[in-house]
C-alpha positions in Angstrom: 74.2 21.5 19.4 73.7 18.5 22.1 71.0 15.9 21.3 68.0 15.1 23.4 68.7 12.1 25.3 66.1 9.4 24.9 65.3 6.2 27.1 63.2 3.5 26.1 61.2 1.3 28.3 59.2 -1.6 26.7 59.0 -5.3 27.2 58.9 -6.2 23.3 62.3 -6.0 21.9 60.9 -5.7 18.2 59.2 -2.3 19.4 62.3 -1.1 21.4 64.6 -1.7 18.2 62.0 0.1 16.0 61.7 3.2 18.1 65.5 3.2 18.7 66.1 3.0 15.0 63.5 6.0 14.5 65.0 8.2 17.3 68.6 7.6 16.3 67.8 8.7 12.7 66.9 12.1 13.9 69.7 14.6 14.1 68.7 16.0 17.3 68.2 12.7 19.3 69.7 9.4 20.5 68.7 6.7 22.9 71.0 6.5 25.6 69.6 3.4 27.5 66.7 0.9 27.3 64.9 -1.3 29.6 62.3 -4.3 29.5 61.2 -4.1 33.0 59.6 -1.5 35.0 62.3 -1.5 38.2 65.4 -1.6 35.8 63.8 1.6 33.9 63.4 3.3 37.1 67.1 2.6 38.3 68.5 3.4 34.8 66.6 6.6 34.1 68.0 7.8 37.6 71.6 7.0 36.7 71.5 8.2 33.1 69.3 11.2 33.4 67.6 11.5 30.0 65.6 14.3 28.7 62.6 12.0 27.4 61.5 8.7 28.8 59.5 6.9 26.2 57.7 4.2 28.0 54.9 1.6 27.7 52.0 1.4 30.0 52.1 -2.3 30.6 55.4 -3.4 31.7 56.6 -6.2 34.3 57.8 -5.1 37.4 56.1 -1.6 37.6 53.9 -0.5 35.1 54.5 2.8 33.2 52.2 4.8 35.6 54.0 3.5 38.5 57.2 4.2 36.8 56.3 8.0 36.2 55.4 8.3 39.9 58.7 7.2 41.1 60.4 9.2 38.3 58.8 12.3 39.6 60.8 12.1 42.8 63.9 10.4 41.7 64.6 12.2 38.3 62.2 14.9 37.7 63.6 16.5 34.9 63.1 13.2 32.9 59.8 13.7 30.9 57.5 10.6 30.7 55.9 10.1 27.2 53.7 6.9 26.9 53.6 5.0 23.9 50.9 2.3 24.3 48.1 0.2 22.6 45.6 1.3 25.5 43.1 3.8 24.2 41.0 3.8 27.2 40.6 7.0 28.7 41.3 6.2 32.0 44.8 5.1 31.2 45.6 8.7 29.7 44.1 10.3 33.0 45.9 8.0 35.5 49.2 8.7 33.6 48.6 12.6 33.2 47.8 12.4 36.8 50.9 10.5 37.8 53.1 13.3 36.0 53.2 12.0 32.6 53.9 14.6 29.8 52.7 12.9 26.7 50.6 10.0 25.5 51.0 8.4 21.9 49.2 5.5 20.4 51.3 2.7 19.0 49.4 2.6 15.8 50.4 6.3 15.4 52.8 7.3 12.3 56.2 7.4 13.2 56.4 11.2 12.5 53.9 11.7 15.4 56.1 10.0 17.7 59.2 12.2 16.9 57.0 15.1 17.2 55.6 14.2 20.5 59.2 13.7 21.6 60.5 17.2 20.8 57.1 18.6 22.3 57.4 16.9 25.7 61.4 17.7 25.8 60.5 21.4 25.3 58.0 21.3 28.2 54.8 20.8 26.5 52.1 18.6 26.8 51.3 16.1 24.0 48.1 14.0 23.5 47.5 11.7 20.6 45.1 13.4 18.3 43.1 10.3 17.7 42.6 9.6 21.3 42.2 13.4 22.2 39.2 13.5 19.7 37.7 10.4 21.0 37.7 11.6 24.6 36.5 14.9 23.7 33.6 13.3 21.5 32.8 11.1 24.4 32.7 13.9 26.9 29.4 15.3 28.0 29.6 19.0 27.5 27.3 22.0 28.3 26.8 21.4 32.2 26.3 24.4 34.6 29.7 24.1 36.2 31.3 23.9 32.9 29.6 27.0 31.5 30.2 28.8 34.6 33.9 28.1 34.3 34.1 29.1 30.6 32.1 32.2 31.4 34.8 33.3 33.7 37.6 33.4 31.0 38.0 36.4 28.9 38.0 35.6 25.0 41.8 36.3 25.2 42.4 34.3 27.8 40.3 31.2 26.3 42.1 31.8 23.2 45.7 31.3 25.0 44.4 28.6 26.8 43.3 26.4 23.8 46.5 27.0 22.2 48.4 25.6 25.3 46.2 22.7 25.4 47.0 21.9 21.7 50.8 22.0 22.5 52.0 25.6 21.5 54.6 27.2 23.5 54.2 30.8 25.0 56.7 31.7 22.3 54.4 30.3 19.5 51.3 31.7 21.0 52.8 35.1 21.2 53.8 35.1 17.4 50.5 33.8 16.3 48.7 36.1 18.2 50.9 39.2 18.1 51.4 39.6 21.7 54.9 39.5 23.7 55.6 36.5 25.7 55.2 38.0 28.8 51.6 38.8 27.8 50.8 35.4 27.0 52.3 34.3 30.5 50.1 37.0 32.2 46.8 35.6 30.5 47.8 31.9 31.0 48.5 32.7 35.0 45.2 34.6 35.2 43.2 31.7 33.3 44.7 29.0 35.8 44.0 31.2 38.8 40.2 31.4 37.6 39.7 27.8 36.8 41.7 26.6 39.8 44.1 24.7 37.5 47.9 24.4 38.2 49.8 22.2 35.7 49.7 21.8 31.9 48.1 18.3 32.3 45.2 20.0 34.2 44.8 22.5 31.2 44.8 19.6 28.6 42.0 17.7 30.9 40.1 20.8 30.9 40.4 21.3 27.3 39.0 17.7 26.9 36.0 18.6 28.9 35.3 21.7 26.8 35.7 19.6 23.6 38.4 21.9 22.4 40.9 19.2 21.2 38.2 17.8 18.8 37.4 21.2 17.0 39.7 22.0 14.3 
């Protein structure tokens, strides 16, 4: 089985070495390149075409958000995953809006980063649980518009959407709810149409607004 190709972009050599050692220790992953500068990162990723780009938000040349925007054009198959100290919700929102697929805090445990890499490589969205809980807790809930939006969803549609927001794949949702993958996709499509959402990042943002990611 081919390994997941990972690219690292961080201006701290110690961080890159630590993440590289962690990634290369996994049987299904390997680091194929690294950069300490945003401009170099974009050029290298475009040439190497990795599956996942683990990048810091704060980088010289181009920051992580700008890199993500550029990669959407030059290498759309590469999945950007932020590994950062920034816990401000504005950074997360900007990163997801730029096309980011995952957001992990540097204070997270190593296993969480590995989990996040696998999730975004599989086409899922991943948001650090600590940050997700903080965002949900600080979100003002119960507005009229939110109540109307939620009322539009059937119980099953909301259930599927909650699971998608938590990073589950259609196959996993189908298994847990005893549905076919095709039925799960139908519920997902209907939900997106009702709420006016388009991407998985939109679903995660909506879930944060509803407080779903803070629920156990």
